[in-house]
C-alpha positions in Angstrom: -20.4 38.5 -29.5 -17.3 38.5 -26.8 -20.0 37.4 -24.5 -21.4 34.8 -26.8 -18.4 33.4 -27.0 -17.7 33.3 -23.6 -21.4 31.8 -22.5 -20.6 28.2 -24.9 -16.8 28.3 -24.0 -16.9 29.3 -19.9 -19.1 25.8 -19.4 -17.0 23.9 -21.5 -13.9 24.5 -20.0 -15.4 24.0 -16.6 -16.5 20.7 -17.2 -13.4 19.7 -18.9 -11.4 21.5 -15.8 -13.6 19.0 -13.7 -12.7 16.1 -15.6 -9.0 16.8 -15.5 -9.4 17.2 -12.0 -10.9 14.2 -10.5 -8.6 12.3 -13.3 -5.7 13.8 -11.6 -7.1 13.1 -8.3 -7.2 9.1 -9.4 -3.6 9.1 -10.4 -1.7 7.1 -8.9 2.0 9.0 -7.7 5.6 7.8 -8.8 6.3 4.7 -6.7 9.2 5.0 -4.5 12.8 4.5 -5.2 13.0 2.1 -1.9 10.7 -0.4 0.0 11.2 -1.9 3.1 10.4 -6.0 3.6 10.9 -7.4 6.9 12.1 -11.5 6.8 13.3 -13.7 9.0 16.1 -14.6 10.8 20.1 -14.5 9.8 20.6 -16.7 7.3 17.1 -18.4 7.3 15.9 -19.3 3.9 13.2 -16.6 4.4 16.1 -14.1 4.2 17.8 -16.0 1.4 14.8 -15.4 -1.2 14.5 -12.0 0.0 17.7 -11.5 -1.2 16.7 -12.7 -4.4 13.8 -9.9 -4.3 16.1 -7.4 -3.7 18.4 -8.3 -6.8 15.2 -8.0 -8.9 13.9 -4.8 -7.7 17.5 -3.8 -8.5 17.4 -4.4 -12.2 14.1 -2.3 -12.2 15.8 0.8 -10.5 14.1 0.2 -7.4 16.0 -0.6 -3.5 14.4 -3.0 -1.2 15.8 -2.6 1.9 15.8 -5.8 4.0 15.3 -5.9 8.0 15.8 -9.1 9.4 13.2 -10.6 12.2 13.1 -13.8 14.6 10.4 -14.7 12.4 6.2 -14.3 11.2 4.7 -13.4 14.1 7.3 -10.5 15.0 7.0 -9.5 10.6 3.0 -9.2 11.1 3.9 -7.3 14.3 5.8 -4.9 11.9 3.1 -4.8 9.9 0.4 -3.9 12.1 2.5 -1.1 13.8 2.1 1.9 11.9 5.6 3.3 13.5 7.3 1.0 11.6 8.5 1.4 8.1 8.1 -1.8 6.7 6.0 -1.9 3.5 6.0 -5.8 3.1 6.7 -9.2 4.6 6.7 -12.6 4.9 4.1 -13.9 6.9 3.0 -17.4 7.8 -0.6 -17.9 7.4 -2.7 -19.1 10.7 -1.2 -15.9 12.7 -3.5 -13.4 12.4 -3.6 -11.5 15.5 -3.8 -8.0 14.4 -6.6 -5.3 15.1 -9.7 -5.5 12.0 -8.4 -1.7 10.6 -4.7 -2.8 9.9 -5.2 -2.6 6.6 -3.1 -5.6 5.4 -3.9 -7.1 1.6 -1.8 -10.5 0.5 0.1 -10.2 -2.8 -0.4 -14.3 -2.8 1.7 -17.3 -1.5 4.9 -18.9 -2.2 5.1 -21.9 -0.5 4.1 -24.5 1.5 5.7 -25.4 5.5 5.0 -28.7 6.2 5.0 -29.2 9.8 7.4 -32.7 10.9 7.2 -34.1 13.9 9.9 -36.3 14.8 9.5 -38.6 18.2 11.4 -41.1 20.2 8.6 -43.7 21.2 8.6 -47.7 21.4 5.4 -47.0 19.3 3.8 -45.3 16.8 1.5 -42.6 17.9 -1.3 -41.7 15.9 -2.5 -37.9 17.8 -1.5 -35.2 19.0 -3.1 -35.9 22.5 -0.8 -39.2 22.8 2.0 -36.1 23.3 0.6 -35.1 26.6 2.9 -35.3 29.4 5.9 -35.6 27.0 8.8 -32.9 26.3 8.1 -31.3 23.2 10.9 -29.0 21.8 8.1 -26.1 19.4 10.7 -23.7 18.0 12.2 -20.6 18.8 9.6 -18.0 20.5 7.9 -15.7 18.0 8.6 -18.1 15.1 5.6 -19.8 13.0 6.6 -23.3 14.2 6.0 -22.1 17.6 2.7 -20.6 17.2 1.2 -23.4 15.3 2.7 -25.8 17.4 0.4 -24.3 20.8 -2.2 -23.9 18.1 -2.3 -27.6 17.3 -1.6 -29.4 20.6 -4.1 -26.7 22.3 -6.9 -27.6 19.7 -5.6 -31.4 21.5 -6.1 -29.7 24.7 -2.5 -29.4 25.3 -1.5 -26.3 26.9 1.5 -24.1 28.8 1.5 -25.0 32.3 0.0 -28.3 32.0 2.2 -31.7 33.1 3.9 -30.9 29.1 6.8 -29.3 28.7 7.0 -27.0 25.9 10.2 -26.0 25.2 11.7 -22.9 23.3 14.0 -25.4 21.1 14.5 -25.3 17.1 16.8 -26.2 14.6 20.2 -28.1 15.4 19.9 -27.4 19.2 16.5 -29.1 18.9 17.5 -32.2 17.1 20.5 -32.5 19.1 18.1 -32.7 22.3 16.1 -35.1 21.1 19.2 -37.3 20.1 20.3 -37.0 23.7 17.0 -37.8 25.3 16.3 -35.0 27.0 13.3 -34.3 25.0 10.6 -36.4 23.5 9.5 -34.6 19.8 10.6 -31.8 18.0 8.2 -29.8 16.0 10.0 -28.3 13.2 9.5 -26.2 9.4 10.9 -24.4 7.4 14.5 -23.6 7.8 14.8 -25.8 11.3 13.0 -28.8 8.7 16.1 -29.4 6.8 16.5 -32.6 4.7 19.2 -34.2 5.6 18.6 -33.7 8.9 15.6 -35.2 9.5 16.9 -38.0 7.0 19.4 -38.6 9.8 16.8 -38.3 12.6 15.3 -41.3 10.8 17.9 -43.3 10.7 18.5 -43.2 14.6 16.9 -46.6 16.0 13.3 -45.8 18.2 12.7 -42.1 16.3 9.3 -41.9 13.9 8.2 -39.0 12.1 4.1 -38.1 13.3 1.3 -39.0 10.8 -1.6 -36.7 11.0 -4.1 -39.8 10.5 -6.9 -37.3 11.7 -5.8 -35.0 8.6 -9.3 -34.0 7.0 -10.1 -32.9 10.8 -7.2 -30.5 10.9 -8.1 -29.4 7.1 -11.9 -29.3 7.9 -10.8 -27.0 11.2 -8.1 -24.8 10.5 -9.1 -23.6 6.6 -5.7 -22.0 6.5 -3.8 -25.3 6.8 -2.6 -27.8 3.4 -2.2 -30.8 3.1 1.3 -32.4 2.0 2.0 -36.0 1.6 5.0 -37.3 2.2 5.8 -40.0 -0.5 7.2 -43.8 1.1 10.7 -43.8 0.6 11.2 -40.2 -0.1 14.3 -39.6 2.3 16.1 -42.7 1.6 14.7 -45.4 -1.1 17.1 -48.3 0.1 15.7 -48.0 3.5 12.5 -47.3 2.8 11.9 -43.5 4.8 9.4 -43.2 5.5 8.0 -46.5 5.3 4.6 -45.7 4.5 2.6 -42.8 2.9 2.9 -39.6 5.7 0.1 -37.1 5.6 1.2 -33.9 6.9 -0.1 -30.3 8.1 0.9 -27.6 5.9 0.6 -23.3 6.2 1.6 -21.3 3.6 4.1 -18.7 3.6 2.0 -15.4 1.7 3.5 -12.0 0.7 1.6 -9.8 3.1 2.0 -5.8 2.6 0.4 -2.9 3.3 -3.1 -1.3 1.0 -0.9 1.7 0.4 2.3 -0.5 -1.0 2.3 1.0 -4.9 0.7 -0.7 -7.7 3.6 -1.3 -9.6 5.4 -2.4 -6.8 2.9 -5.3 -6.2 3.4 -5.9 -9.7 7.1 -6.3 -9.4 6.8 -7.9 -6.0 4.8 -10.6 -7.7 7.2 -10.7 -10.8 10.2 -11.8 -8.5 7.6 -13.9 -6.4 7.3 -15.7 -9.5 10.8 -16.0 -10.2 12.1 -17.2 -7.2 9.2 -19.2 -6.0 8.0 -21.4 -8.9 10.6 -24.3 -9.8 9.8 -27.6 -8.4 10.7 -29.0 -5.4 11.1 -32.2 -3.1 6.8 -31.8 -2.1 6.0 -29.2 -5.2 5.7 -29.1 -9.0 6.7 -26.5 -11.1 4.6 -23.6 -11.4 2.6 -23.8 -8.5 3.6 -20.9 -6.7 2.9 -17.9 -6.3 -0.5 -18.7 -6.2 -3.0 -16.2 -5.6 -5.3 -18.4 -3.5 -6.7 -16.1 -0.2 -6.0 -18.0 3.6 -6.0 -14.9 6.6 -5.7 -11.9 4.4 -8.3 -10.6 1.8 -6.1 -10.8 -1.7 -5.2 -7.3 -3.1 -6.9 -6.2 -6.2 -3.8 -5.4 -7.9 -2.1 -8.8 -7.4 -5.1 -10.6 -8.2 -5.5 -8.2 -12.0 -1.9 -9.0 -12.5 -2.4 -12.9 -11.7 -5.3 -12.4 -14.4 -3.7 -10.9 -17.0 0.1 -10.0 -16.1 2.1 -7.0 -16.4 0.5 -4.3 -18.0 1.1 -3.4 -21.9 3.9 -0.3 -21.2 5.8 -2.7 -18.3 6.2 -5.3 -20.6 8.2 -3.2 -23.1 9.5 -0.3 -21.0 12.0 0.6 -18.6 10.2 0.4 -15.1 10.2 4.3 -15.1 9.0 4.9 -18.1 6.4 2.5 -18.1 5.0 4.2 -14.8 5.1 7.6 -16.4 3.5 5.8 -19.6 0.7 4.5 -17.1 0.1 7.6 -14.8 0.0 9.9 -18.5 -2.8 7.6 -19.7 -5.7 8.7 -17.1 -4.3 12.4 -18.2 -5.4 11.6 -21.7 -9.2 10.1 -20.7 -10.4 13.4 -20.7 -8.8 14.9 -23.7 -10.3 11.9 -25.7 -13.7 12.0 -24.0 -14.4 15.7 -23.5 -11.4 17.8 -24.7 -11.3 16.4 -28.5 -15.6 16.2 -29.1 -15.9 20.0 -27.6 -13.2 21.4 -29.6 -15.4 20.4 -32.4 -18.9 21.3 -30.9 -17.8 24.5 -29.4 -18.1 26.2 -33.4 -21.5 24.8 -34.1 -22.7 26.4 -30.0 -21.0 29.5 -31.1 -22.9 29.8 -34.2 -26.1 29.2 -33.0 -25.8 32.0 -30.2 -25.1 34.6 -33.0 -27.7 33.5 -35.1 -30.3 33.6 -32.1 -29.7 37.3 -32.2 -30.7 37.8 -35.6 -33.4 34.8 -35.2 -35.1 37.3 -32.2 -35.5 39.9 -34.6 -36.8 38.2 -37.0 -40.0 36.8 -34.7 -40.5 40.6 -34.2 -40.7 41.5 -37.8 -43.3 38.0 -38.0 -45.5 38.9 -35.5 -45.8 43.1 -37.5 -46.2 41.3 -40.7 -49.4 39.8 -39.4 -50.7 42.6 -38.1 -50.1 44.2 -41.3 -52.6 41.8 -43.4 -55.3 44.1 -42.2 -53.8 47.5 -42.3 -53.9 49.4 -45.6 -51.1 51.3 -47.1 -51.1 54.8 -46.2 -52.9 54.7 -43.0 -51.5 56.2 -39.6 -52.0 52.7 -38.7 -49.0 51.5 -41.4 -46.9 54.5 -41.1 -46.7 53.3 -36.6 -45.7 49.8 -38.1 -42.8 51.3 -40.5 -41.9 53.3 -37.3 -41.2 49.9 -35.8 -39.7 48.4 -38.6 -36.9 51.2 -38.7 -36.7 50.2 -35.1 -36.0 46.6 -35.6 -33.8 47.9 -38.6 -31.7 50.1 -36.3 -30.9 47.6 -33.6 -30.3 45.0 -37.0 -27.5 47.4 -37.8 -25.9 48.1 -34.0 -25.7 44.6 -33.9 -22.1 43.9 -33.4 -21.6 40.4 -36.1 -18.8 38.7 -36.9 -18.5 39.2 -40.7 -18.8 35.8 -41.6 -22.8 36.4 -39.9 -23.4 39.7 -42.2 -24.9 37.8 -45.2 -27.4 37.1 -42.7 -28.1 40.7 -41.4 -27.9 41.9 -45.0 -31.0 39.1 -45.7 -32.8 40.3 -42.6 -33.0 43.6 -44.1 -34.1 42.5 -47.3 -37.0 40.8 -45.3 -37.7 43.9 -43.6 -37.4 46.2 -46.6 -40.0 43.6 -48.2 -42.5 44.4 -45.4 -42.3 48.3 -45.6 -42.8 48.4 -49.2 -46.3 46.1 -49.0 -47.4 48.5 -45.5 -46.0 51.9 -48.1 -48.2 50.8 -51.0 -45.1 50.9 -52.9 -45.5 48.0 -55.5 -42.3 49.3 -57.5 -40.1 47.8 -54.2 -38.8 51.6 -53.5 -38.2 53.1 -50.4 -39.8 55.0 -48.7 -38.3 58.3 -47.4 -38.5 57.2 -43.8 -36.6 54.1 -44.5 -32.6 53.6 -43.3 -30.6 53.6 -46.3 -28.4 50.3 -46.2 -25.4 51.9 -48.0 -24.5 54.0 -45.6 -25.4 51.6 -42.3 -24.1 48.3 -41.8 -23.8 45.8 -39.0 -20.9 46.6 -37.3 -18.4 43.8 -37.3 -17.1 43.6 -33.2 
C-alpha cells in the first residue's frame, strides 16, 4: 500500500511546497541596517530636520547616513542616478526633471516653502512681469529657490540673457545686495526666508513684499503650488507689517524615495516625519504635515497604507527588528493555515479511500459473476467455471497487501464470495466445496 500512500501524499506535498515557494517569493528580506539620505546645504533647515530623523532611526537600531547637497535639484539628480547610493531625499515639488523610468515615489509632504519676493520700488508692483529689466537675486545655483524663480519668471516672459539680470545670490548676500541697492529684488525661500531677516528688510524704507495678486492663475497653471496667506501684521503688529493680507505661492517639500525602499523603512521614515514636522508654525497649523497629498511623484502604496491605518500591529508592541521578523514569518504561516492543516486532516481519508478502492474493485467482479450465475444450475460445467472464477478472485484478495485496520473488510468480501460459491455448488447448508480456499490458512497479508 506504499503506492497508495504516495499517490495521495506526493501531490499534496507538491501543492504545499509550491505554496511555500510562492510565499517565500513575496517575503520581503530583512530591512537593511543602514540607509542614505540626501539633505541640503550644511547648516540648512533641511539638514537639521534630517539630523532629527537620524535620532528616530537610531532609536530603532537603523543607521541613517546623511549626505549634504546644494539643494533639491541635486537631491533629485542623486535619486535618479543609479550609481548614487542615495535611498531617500528632500525634494521641492515642481522639479520633476527625470526620466520616466526613474522609479521614484513620494512618502508625503513635510512642509510648505513659501516664496518671498522683497523688492525696492517707489510704488507697489502687482505682477511678476513688472520686474522685467530689473536686477533680481534668484538664489544659489541648484537650489529649489532658483528653480522656482526661473519657472515663474519664464511664465511672465523673463528669461536669462534678456534685459533682466538674474543673479545667483542667496541668503545674507542677497539681503546685503538689496540693502546696498545692488539688486532691485530678492527671491527668498526655505533657509534664506528667516522671519527676522524679512522683518529687517521690511523696516527699510522703500522695500516692499510682493503679493501674488494673480494667485488663482498661478495655482491653476502650476498644480504643485499652494496658496499661503501672510496675515496682516504677522511680522510686526505695532507697525502693521505687512500692511495687508498678502498671498504667496508655496511649493511643498516632499520626502522622495526609490521604489525599492524597504516597507519597514517607509513606515519609520513617516514616523520620523510625524515627530519632526507635525508641530505648528507661523504659517501652518499643528498636524498639517506630513501629508499624503500627491504632487509630482506617485504616492508610495506603503506610505498610503501607513497614513490610513498607522503602524502595523507588530511594530506597535515589539522592537523594530523583532516586528520585522514577525511580519515576514506571518507570510510563511499562511500556507500552513490554508493548506497544510486541512491537508493533514484530509490525507487519512484519502488514503483509506485508495485502499478500499482495491477491495471495491473485487466487489464489482463478484457482482458481475453473481448476475451470470442467476441462470446457471448447480453442479453443471458452467457452475464449475464460475466457481473457478470465484477462487481466482479470492486468491487475489488473499494476495492483497492491506494495512491491518482494513483486514475486516477483506474478510467481509471473502464471506460474500463464500455465499455465492455455496449457491453455485448447491450446498444450501453453507459448507465449503472441495475447491474452496481454506480461510484458516490464507489471510490477507499486511504490508
